[in-house]
C-alpha positions in Angstrom: 80.4 -40.6 37.5 78.7 -41.5 34.3 81.2 -44.5 33.9 79.7 -45.9 37.2 76.2 -45.6 36.0 77.2 -47.3 32.6 79.1 -50.2 34.4 76.1 -50.5 36.8 73.3 -50.7 33.6 75.6 -53.4 32.0 75.5 -55.5 35.0 72.0 -55.3 35.4 71.4 -56.2 31.8 73.7 -59.1 32.0 72.0 -60.5 35.1 68.6 -60.1 33.4 69.9 -62.0 30.3 71.5 -64.7 32.4 68.3 -65.3 34.2 65.9 -65.6 31.0 68.4 -68.1 29.5 68.5 -70.2 32.6 64.7 -70.1 33.0 64.4 -71.0 29.2 66.7 -73.9 29.5 65.0 -75.3 32.6 61.6 -75.1 31.0 62.9 -76.6 27.8 64.5 -79.6 29.9 61.2 -80.0 31.7 59.3 -80.3 28.4 61.4 -82.5 26.8 61.6 -84.7 30.0 57.8 -84.6 30.3 57.4 -85.7 26.4 59.5 -88.7 27.0 57.8 -89.8 30.6 53.9 -89.0 29.5 52.3 -91.6 27.6 48.6 -92.1 26.5 46.8 -94.4 28.8 44.5 -96.7 26.6 42.8 -99.9 26.7 43.6 -102.7 24.4 41.7 -105.9 22.9 43.0 -108.6 20.7 40.6 -109.5 17.8 38.2 -112.5 18.3 37.6 -115.2 16.0 33.6 -115.7 16.1 30.7 -116.8 14.3 29.8 -114.1 12.1 26.3 -114.3 10.5 24.9 -111.9 7.6 21.3 -111.6 8.3 18.3 -109.4 6.6 16.0 -107.7 8.7 12.2 -107.3 7.7 8.9 -106.5 9.0 7.1 -109.9 9.1 3.1 -111.0 9.5 2.0 -114.3 11.1 -0.8 -116.4 9.6 -1.9 -119.9 10.3 -0.7 -122.6 8.6 -4.2 -123.6 8.0 -7.3 -121.3 8.6 -11.0 -121.5 7.6 -14.2 -119.5 8.6 -16.8 -122.0 9.1 -20.2 -121.3 7.8 -23.5 -122.9 7.2 -24.6 -124.7 4.2 -28.3 -124.9 5.0 -31.0 -123.0 7.1 -32.0 -124.5 10.6 -32.3 -124.2 14.1 -29.4 -124.7 16.6 -29.8 -127.9 18.7 -26.1 -128.5 19.6 -22.9 -126.2 20.1 -19.3 -127.2 20.8 -17.7 -123.7 20.3 -15.5 -122.8 23.2 -13.2 -119.7 22.0 -9.6 -120.5 22.2 -10.2 -124.4 22.9 -8.2 -127.0 20.9 -10.1 -129.5 18.7 -9.4 -132.5 16.7 -10.0 -133.1 13.3 -13.5 -134.4 12.8 -15.1 -133.0 15.9 -18.7 -131.7 15.6 -18.7 -128.0 16.5 -22.7 -127.3 15.7 -25.4 -129.2 14.8 -28.8 -127.9 13.3 -32.3 -129.6 13.7 -31.9 -132.3 11.1 -35.5 -134.2 11.6 -36.8 -133.0 8.5 -33.7 -134.2 6.7 -33.7 -137.5 8.3 -37.2 -138.0 7.2 -36.5 -137.2 3.8 -33.8 -139.7 3.7 -36.0 -142.3 5.1 -38.6 -141.6 2.1 -36.0 -141.8 -0.3 -34.4 -145.2 1.1 -37.9 -146.6 1.0 -38.2 -145.7 -2.6 -34.9 -147.1 -3.6 -35.7 -150.5 -1.7 -39.1 -150.7 -3.6 -37.2 -149.8 -6.9 -34.5 -152.6 -6.3 -37.4 -155.1 -5.7 -39.3 -154.4 -8.9 -35.9 -154.5 -10.7 -34.9 -157.9 -9.3 -38.5 -159.2 -10.3 -38.2 -157.9 -13.9 -34.9 -159.6 -14.2 -36.5 -162.8 -13.3 -39.5 -162.4 -15.7 -37.0 -161.4 -18.5 -35.6 -164.9 -18.3 -39.0 -166.3 -19.1 -39.5 -163.6 -21.6 -42.4 -162.5 -19.5 -41.2 -158.7 -19.7 -39.6 -156.8 -22.6 -35.9 -155.6 -22.1 -36.9 -152.1 -22.3 -39.1 -152.6 -19.1 -36.1 -154.2 -17.4 -33.9 -151.1 -18.3 -36.4 -148.5 -17.1 -36.5 -150.4 -13.7 -32.8 -150.1 -13.5 -32.7 -146.6 -14.3 -35.3 -146.0 -11.6 -32.8 -147.8 -9.0 -29.9 -145.3 -10.4 -32.2 -142.4 -9.9 -33.2 -143.5 -6.4 -29.5 -144.1 -5.4 -28.8 -140.6 -6.5 -31.5 -139.2 -4.5 -30.4 -141.2 -1.5 -27.3 -140.0 -1.9 -28.3 -136.1 -2.2 -30.3 -136.7 0.9 -27.5 -138.0 2.9 -25.4 -134.9 1.9 -28.2 -132.5 3.0 -28.5 -134.4 6.3 -24.7 -134.0 7.0 -24.9 -130.3 6.2 -26.7 -130.0 9.3 -23.5 -130.7 11.2 -20.5 -128.4 11.2 -17.4 -130.5 11.7 -13.6 -129.4 12.0 -11.9 -129.9 8.7 -8.4 -130.2 10.6 -7.0 -130.0 14.1 -6.9 -126.5 15.5 -8.2 -123.6 17.6 -11.5 -122.2 17.7 -12.2 -118.5 17.5 -14.7 -116.3 18.8 -18.7 -117.0 18.2 -21.8 -115.3 18.7 -24.1 -118.3 18.0 -26.4 -119.6 20.9 -28.5 -122.6 21.3 -31.8 -122.3 19.7 -30.9 -119.7 17.3 -32.2 -119.9 13.6 -29.5 -119.7 11.2 -29.7 -118.9 7.4 -27.4 -120.9 4.8 -24.3 -119.1 4.7 -24.0 -117.7 8.4 -20.5 -117.5 9.5 -20.5 -119.4 13.1 -16.4 -119.1 14.0 -13.1 -119.3 12.7 -10.5 -122.2 12.8 -6.7 -122.0 12.9 -3.9 -124.3 13.5 -1.6 -123.2 16.3 1.2 -125.7 16.5 3.0 -124.0 13.7 2.7 -120.4 12.2 3.5 -119.0 8.8 5.7 -115.9 8.8 5.5 -113.8 5.6 7.9 -111.0 4.7 9.8 -109.7 1.6 13.5 -109.7 0.7 15.0 -107.0 -1.3 15.8 -108.0 -4.8 19.6 -107.4 -4.4 19.7 -110.3 -2.0 17.7 -113.2 -3.8 21.0 -114.6 -5.2 21.8 -115.6 -1.6 18.2 -116.7 -0.7 17.5 -120.5 -0.7 15.0 -122.8 1.0 16.0 -124.1 4.6 17.9 -120.8 5.6 17.4 -120.2 9.5 14.8 -117.5 10.3 14.3 -115.5 13.6 11.3 -113.6 14.7 10.8 -111.3 17.8 7.6 -109.5 18.8 7.0 -106.5 20.9 4.5 -108.8 22.9 7.3 -111.1 24.1 10.2 -108.7 24.9 13.5 -110.4 25.0 12.4 -113.7 23.0 13.2 -115.1 19.9 11.1 -117.4 17.6 13.1 -119.7 15.4 12.1 -121.3 12.4 13.3 -122.0 8.6 12.3 -120.7 5.0 9.9 -122.9 3.3 8.5 -120.9 0.3 9.8 -118.5 -2.2 7.4 -116.4 -4.5 8.2 -117.0 -8.3 7.9 -113.3 -9.2 9.7 -110.1 -7.9 7.2 -107.1 -7.1 7.7 -104.7 -9.5 6.8 -101.7 -7.2 8.9 -102.4 -4.2 11.6 -104.6 -5.9 11.2 -107.4 -3.3 10.6 -111.0 -3.2 7.8 -112.2 -1.0 9.1 -115.4 1.1 7.4 -117.6 3.9 8.9 -119.3 6.8 7.6 -121.7 9.6 7.9 -120.7 13.1 7.3 -123.2 15.8 4.7 -122.4 18.1 4.1 -125.6 20.2 3.0 -123.3 23.2 0.5 -121.4 21.4 1.4 -118.1 22.3 1.6 -116.4 18.9 -1.5 -115.6 17.0 -2.5 -115.1 13.3 -2.2 -111.7 12.1 0.3 -110.8 14.7 3.3 -108.3 13.6 6.8 -109.6 14.0 10.4 -108.3 13.1 11.9 -111.2 11.1 15.6 -111.7 10.5 16.8 -114.2 7.6 20.3 -115.6 8.1 21.8 -115.4 4.5 25.2 -117.2 5.6 27.4 -118.1 8.6 31.3 -117.9 8.6 34.1 -117.5 11.0 35.5 -113.9 11.3 37.8 -111.4 13.3 35.5 -109.1 15.3 36.3 -105.9 17.2 34.8 -103.6 19.4 33.1 -101.1 17.1 34.3 -98.1 19.1 37.9 -98.7 17.8 37.2 -98.1 14.5 37.9 -94.6 13.5 36.6 -93.1 10.1 38.1 -90.3 8.2 36.3 -89.7 4.5 36.3 -92.9 3.1 39.2 -94.2 4.9 38.7 -96.8 8.1 41.5 -97.3 10.5 42.5 -98.5 13.9 45.3 -98.0 16.2 47.5 -100.9 17.1 49.7 -101.0 20.2 53.3 -102.4 19.4 55.8 -102.3 22.2 54.4 -99.4 23.9 53.9 -97.3 20.3 50.5 -96.5 18.7 50.5 -97.7 14.9 47.8 -96.4 12.7 46.5 -99.7 10.6 44.0 -99.2 7.6 41.2 -101.9 7.9 38.4 -102.9 5.8 35.0 -103.8 7.8 32.4 -106.4 7.0 29.1 -107.1 8.9 28.1 -105.1 11.8 26.2 -106.1 15.2 25.3 -104.5 18.3 28.6 -102.9 19.5 31.0 -105.1 17.3 32.3 -105.0 13.7 33.9 -107.9 11.6 37.2 -107.0 10.1 37.7 -108.3 6.7 41.2 -107.3 6.2 44.0 -105.3 7.9 44.4 -107.2 11.2 45.5 -110.4 12.9 44.6 -112.4 15.9 47.6 -111.3 17.9 47.3 -107.6 17.3 46.5 -105.3 20.3 44.0 -102.9 18.9 43.3 -99.7 20.9 39.7 -99.5 21.9 39.6 -96.4 24.1 41.7 -93.2 24.1 42.5 -93.7 20.2 40.9 -90.4 19.3 44.0 -88.5 21.0 46.5 -90.6 19.2 48.9 -90.3 16.3 51.0 -93.0 14.8 54.2 -93.2 16.6 52.9 -91.9 20.0 53.9 -93.5 23.1 50.9 -95.4 24.7 50.2 -96.9 28.4 48.2 -100.1 28.5 45.5 -100.3 31.1 44.4 -103.3 32.9 40.6 -102.2 33.2 38.0 -103.9 31.0 35.4 -101.4 31.9 35.5 -99.5 28.4 35.3 -102.6 26.5 31.6 -103.4 25.6 29.9 -106.7 25.9 30.5 -109.1 22.7 27.4 -109.8 20.6 27.2 -112.3 17.7 24.2 -111.3 16.0 24.7 -109.5 12.6 21.9 -107.4 11.1 21.2 -105.8 7.7 18.3 -103.5 7.3 16.0 -104.6 4.2 
């Protein structure tokens, strides 16, 4: 009886062991087959040859190319005023005139005195030819003529000071002056600024001054005009470095033909140091581990890790200085799950690839 129980136990153990072995072999076969069939789905993109710009970003301020605060030089009552805020005026236009009747009368008196002095001098010259008067008398009368001419010139200037004219073409600012108001000498009446071109002032960090030169392109943006870019060029460089900020002050000329920009306005400036041809790829394709930067390249369905050296960055894109060729297929999605040698399956969708941008930036 015990032999029968022993045989039964042996059979049960043999069947159980066989079942485990069969199941293990089947799972191993499935895992092996699955590893060969499954590949990581990725998007790829070939590096693009594009124009890359090295830019410096800076905070900037606008100022008028020509700006002046107009003030009165003499006292008087306002009898004429041509001050329309925001209006463009030509050079030499009369903006304000004070009552100049007294100045005109003073000028007339001096001109009469000058005319009399000239007649006496001319008569003395004729008499001198006959030795009827001395040379000293002739010289005295000549001096009187010269004095009268100087007085006439001074009176003419005082008369002209009753009028305020535009020293250059520009745009008139605000004014609180009214007809009939009595103004003291030195009273401010308005401002005058040029508007067709504006001066953009900003600072360049000391480490970039070896690359800065006149004529370089400058672009400026303002929160007042979202999405718009105002272009100009560098026209002036300071002769000294600021010892506190370690920066070089520079100025650019910005076109403002439509007159929308105003003096004192805040701007964000971008100075282009240089332009060159370079390879660019989506920034998301670059992986960083410590101080190493690398990308994955799809080569005949196999992922290959490639070390790269990056250059200038731009929104969504980065320049590759070394490590890639134009015909490489760079993995731009799914690379975070890859290891070198993994199988990959290329997707046709471009949804994961960002829009290409071309403007680089370097914060100052």
